[in-house]
C-alpha positions as CSV (number, residue, x, y, z in Angstrom):
1,X,123.8,107.0,117.8
2,X,126.7,105.9,115.4
3,X,126.2,103.4,112.7
4,X,128.5,100.4,112.6
5,X,130.7,100.1,109.5
6,X,130.0,97.7,106.6
7,X,132.5,97.3,103.8
8,X,132.4,95.6,100.5
9,X,133.7,95.9,96.9
10,X,131.5,97.2,94.1
11,X,130.0,94.2,92.2
12,X,130.6,94.0,88.5
13,X,127.7,94.9,86.2
14,X,126.2,92.2,84.0
15,X,128.0,92.0,80.7
16,X,124.8,92.0,78.7
17,X,123.0,94.7,80.7
18,X,119.9,94.5,82.8
19,X,117.5,91.6,82.2
20,X,114.7,92.2,79.8
21,X,111.2,92.8,81.2
22,X,109.1,89.7,80.7
23,X,106.4,90.1,78.1
24,X,103.7,89.3,80.7
25,X,104.4,92.5,82.6
26,X,101.6,95.0,82.2
27,X,102.5,97.8,84.6
28,X,105.1,99.1,86.9
29,X,104.9,100.6,90.4
30,X,107.5,102.5,92.4
31,X,107.4,103.0,96.2
32,X,106.7,106.7,95.8
33,X,103.7,106.1,93.5
34,X,102.4,103.3,95.7
35,X,102.7,105.6,98.7
36,X,100.9,108.3,96.8
37,X,97.9,106.0,96.3
38,X,97.9,104.9,99.9
39,X,98.0,108.5,101.0
40,X,95.5,109.9,98.5
41,X,94.2,108.2,95.4
42,X,93.6,111.6,93.7
43,X,97.3,112.6,94.3
44,X,98.3,109.4,92.6
45,X,96.1,110.3,89.6
46,X,97.5,113.8,89.4
47,X,101.1,112.5,89.5
48,X,101.0,109.2,87.6
49,X,98.1,109.6,85.1
50,X,97.6,113.4,84.6
51,X,101.3,113.9,85.2
52,X,100.7,117.4,86.3
53,X,103.8,119.5,86.9
54,X,104.9,120.4,90.4
55,X,107.0,123.3,91.3
56,X,109.9,122.2,93.6
57,X,110.0,123.7,97.0
58,X,113.1,124.8,99.0
59,X,112.8,121.7,101.2
60,X,112.6,119.4,98.2
61,X,115.6,121.1,96.5
62,X,117.6,120.9,99.7
63,X,116.9,117.2,99.9
64,X,118.0,116.7,96.3
65,X,121.2,118.6,96.9
66,X,122.1,116.7,100.1
67,X,121.5,113.4,98.4
68,X,123.7,114.5,95.5
69,X,126.6,115.5,97.8
70,X,126.4,112.2,99.7
71,X,126.5,110.2,96.5
72,X,129.5,112.1,95.2
73,X,131.2,112.0,98.6
74,X,131.9,108.3,98.1
75,X,133.7,109.0,94.8
76,X,136.5,110.4,97.0
77,X,139.3,108.3,98.5
78,X,138.2,106.9,101.9
79,X,140.5,109.2,103.9
80,X,139.2,112.2,102.0
81,X,135.6,111.8,103.0
82,X,135.6,114.5,105.6
83,X,133.1,117.1,106.7
84,X,135.2,119.7,105.0
85,X,135.2,117.8,101.8
86,X,131.4,117.3,101.9
87,X,131.0,121.1,102.5
88,X,133.2,121.8,99.5
89,X,130.9,119.7,97.3
90,X,127.7,121.7,98.2
91,X,128.1,124.7,95.8
92,X,129.3,122.7,92.7
93,X,126.7,120.1,93.2
94,X,124.0,122.8,93.4
95,X,125.3,124.3,90.2
96,X,125.2,120.9,88.5
97,X,121.6,120.3,89.6
98,X,120.4,123.7,88.4
99,X,122.0,123.0,85.0
100,X,120.3,119.6,84.8
101,X,117.0,120.7,86.3
102,X,116.5,124.4,85.4
103,X,113.3,124.6,87.3
104,X,115.3,124.5,90.5
105,X,116.6,127.9,89.8
106,X,113.1,129.3,90.3
107,X,113.0,128.6,94.0
108,X,115.0,131.8,94.6
109,X,113.7,135.0,93.0
110,X,116.3,137.1,91.1
111,X,118.0,139.5,93.5
112,X,117.8,137.1,96.5
113,X,121.5,136.1,96.9
114,X,121.0,136.0,100.7
115,X,118.3,133.4,100.3
116,X,120.5,131.3,98.1
117,X,123.4,131.6,100.4
118,X,121.3,130.5,103.4
119,X,120.0,127.6,101.4
120,X,123.5,126.3,100.8
121,X,124.4,126.9,104.5
122,X,121.4,124.9,105.5
123,X,122.4,122.0,103.2
124,X,125.9,122.0,104.7
125,X,124.4,121.9,108.2
126,X,122.4,118.7,107.3
127,X,125.7,117.2,106.1
128,X,127.2,117.8,109.5
129,X,124.3,115.7,110.9
130,X,125.3,112.9,108.6
131,X,128.9,112.8,110.0
132,X,127.4,112.6,113.5
133,X,125.8,109.3,112.7
134,X,128.2,107.7,110.2
135,X,131.9,107.8,109.4
136,X,132.1,107.4,105.6
137,X,135.8,106.7,105.8
138,X,134.9,103.3,107.1
139,X,132.4,102.5,104.4
140,X,132.6,101.2,100.8
141,X,129.0,101.1,99.5
142,X,128.1,98.3,97.1
143,X,125.6,100.6,95.2
144,X,124.6,104.2,95.3
145,X,121.5,105.8,93.7
146,X,120.9,102.4,92.1
147,X,117.7,101.4,90.2
148,X,116.5,98.0,91.3
149,X,113.5,96.1,90.0
150,X,111.7,92.7,90.2
151,X,108.5,91.2,88.8
152,X,105.8,90.0,91.2
153,X,102.5,88.3,90.4
154,X,103.9,87.7,86.9
155,X,102.5,91.0,85.7
156,X,103.8,93.8,87.9
157,X,107.2,95.3,87.8
158,X,108.2,96.9,91.1
159,X,111.2,99.2,91.1
160,X,112.9,102.0,92.8
161,X,116.1,103.9,93.5
162,X,118.2,103.0,96.5
163,X,120.1,105.8,98.2
164,X,122.7,103.2,99.2
165,X,123.2,99.5,99.6
166,X,125.9,98.1,101.8
167,X,127.0,94.5,101.6
168,X,128.9,92.9,104.5
169,X,131.8,90.4,104.0
170,X,129.4,87.6,104.9
171,X,126.9,88.8,102.2
172,X,124.4,90.5,104.5
173,X,122.6,93.4,103.0
174,X,121.9,96.8,104.5
175,X,119.6,99.3,102.8
176,X,120.3,102.9,103.7
177,X,118.0,105.8,103.1
178,X,118.9,109.4,103.8
179,X,116.2,111.6,105.3
180,X,116.7,115.4,105.4
181,X,113.6,116.0,107.5
182,X,113.4,115.7,111.2
183,X,113.1,112.5,113.2
184,X,109.9,110.7,112.3
185,X,106.5,111.1,113.7
186,X,104.7,107.8,113.8
187,X,102.7,108.3,110.5
188,X,105.7,109.5,108.6
189,X,107.9,106.7,110.0
190,X,105.4,104.1,108.7
191,X,105.6,105.7,105.2
192,X,109.4,105.7,105.3
193,X,109.5,102.0,106.3
194,X,107.0,101.2,103.5
195,X,109.5,102.6,101.1
196,X,112.4,100.5,102.5
197,X,110.3,97.3,102.7
198,X,109.6,97.9,99.0
199,X,113.3,97.8,98.3
200,X,113.8,94.9,100.6
201,X,111.2,92.9,98.6
202,X,112.9,93.7,95.3
203,X,116.3,92.6,96.7
204,X,114.8,89.4,98.2
205,X,113.1,88.5,94.9
206,X,116.2,89.2,92.8
207,X,119.0,88.1,95.0
208,X,117.4,85.6,97.3
209,X,118.6,87.5,100.4
210,X,116.4,89.2,102.9
211,X,118.2,92.5,103.9
212,X,119.5,92.2,107.5
213,X,118.9,95.9,108.2
214,X,116.7,98.7,106.7
215,X,118.3,101.9,108.0
216,X,116.9,105.4,108.0
217,X,119.4,108.2,108.6
218,X,117.6,111.4,109.8
219,X,120.2,114.0,109.2
220,X,118.5,117.0,110.8
221,X,118.3,115.4,114.2
222,X,121.3,113.1,113.7
223,X,119.2,110.0,114.5
224,X,119.3,106.4,113.1
225,X,116.3,104.1,112.8
226,X,117.0,100.5,112.1
227,X,114.5,97.8,111.1
228,X,115.1,94.1,110.6
229,X,112.6,92.5,108.2
230,X,112.1,88.7,107.7
231,X,110.9,86.6,104.8
232,X,107.4,86.0,106.2
233,X,106.9,89.8,106.6
234,X,108.2,90.4,103.0
235,X,105.8,87.8,101.7
236,X,102.9,89.6,103.4
237,X,104.2,92.9,102.1
238,X,104.3,91.5,98.5
239,X,100.6,90.5,98.8
240,X,99.9,94.1,100.0
241,X,101.7,95.6,97.0
242,X,99.9,93.4,94.6
243,X,96.5,94.2,96.2
244,X,97.4,97.9,96.0
245,X,98.2,97.6,92.3
246,X,94.9,95.9,91.7
247,X,93.1,98.7,93.5
248,X,94.9,101.2,91.3
249,X,93.9,99.3,88.2
250,X,90.3,99.2,89.4
251,X,90.3,102.9,90.1
252,X,91.8,103.5,86.6
253,X,89.1,101.5,84.9
254,X,86.4,103.4,86.8
255,X,88.2,106.7,86.4
256,X,87.5,107.1,90.1
257,X,90.4,108.5,92.2
258,X,89.0,110.2,95.3
259,X,90.8,112.6,97.6
260,X,91.8,111.5,101.0
261,X,92.4,114.7,103.1
262,X,95.2,114.5,105.7
263,X,97.9,116.7,107.2
264,X,100.0,116.0,104.1
265,X,97.6,118.2,102.1
266,X,99.6,121.2,103.5
267,X,102.4,120.3,101.1
268,X,100.3,119.3,98.0
269,X,100.8,121.3,94.8
270,X,97.3,120.5,93.5
271,X,94.9,122.0,96.0
272,X,93.4,124.2,93.3
273,X,92.2,121.1,91.5
274,X,91.1,119.1,94.5
275,X,87.4,118.8,95.5
276,X,88.4,118.9,99.2
277,X,89.5,122.5,98.6
278,X,86.7,123.5,96.3
279,X,88.5,122.6,93.0
280,X,87.7,120.4,90.1
281,X,90.1,117.8,88.6
282,X,90.8,118.0,84.9
283,X,89.0,115.6,82.5
284,X,90.4,112.1,82.8
285,X,93.0,111.6,80.1
286,X,91.7,109.8,77.0
287,X,93.1,106.3,76.3
288,X,94.6,105.6,79.8
289,X,94.2,101.9,80.5
290,X,97.1,101.0,82.7
291,X,97.7,101.7,86.3
292,X,101.3,102.9,86.2
293,X,102.9,102.9,82.8
294,X,106.2,101.2,82.3
295,X,107.6,104.6,81.3
296,X,107.2,105.7,84.9
297,X,110.6,107.3,85.7
298,X,112.1,108.4,89.0
299,X,110.1,111.1,90.6
300,X,111.1,114.3,92.3
301,X,111.8,114.3,96.0
302,X,108.7,113.9,98.2
303,X,107.2,116.6,100.3
304,X,108.6,117.1,103.8
305,X,107.2,114.5,106.1
306,X,106.2,112.2,103.2
307,X,109.3,110.4,102.0
308,X,111.5,112.7,104.0
């Protein structure tokens, strides 16, 4: 399936920078952290409250690399956005990522150049899948790797990073998300759409436009999944997000974040601390009163099958 082209020009940034957060805002929530709580409240606690470190996996690192290459690909002139050019970006982008995130270097033990070389080849193969579903020479994204945010319920800042936003000449919006895992199984598809609906809600609240298309590009299987939301659906989704935030606040007040075992436990970095696996969580941090602090930053790539 091949995606249809959408073209636009990059909008100018506001002269005075992003709008200030209203003083009434008490917490923030990203789609990843919201999905964590929906998947497993204890996982949310480990990541957002305890802020436990997680060692990146090969799958996560590959996803980070592919996203970086696709972002930089659109820096090239349109006629230069070829499979060969994308392949040429793989090694230098990996070097940049390792410099910026030294922990990524640890996924390959010293003396394993073959493993590192295969890793780079596998990333290049995923990029070939991208060119199967899209022709980037016919696209001029409006935004790439862009942080968007909106305030809902007067007190909650919702925000997240878009992989890509396309704007058609008639002003229609298309949110595009790259997935380096395989085509979705039903449970994982629902999680991926939750993430895109989150972005759609932010865009609707800040720009007054409901995105026409939410698009998932599954690079491994070269498949496209399109979803068309409407205003009524986003209004219901907004209520769901607010209710989720209130549930997080209640759990924080009670210091009660219970595990919810599922197939995603296979990719969890915190099994040793989880009661479902015979572990004991660390003491609840002293002085934690908010659900998701405003300092919450972009998180690392999700485990395979979660946001991928």
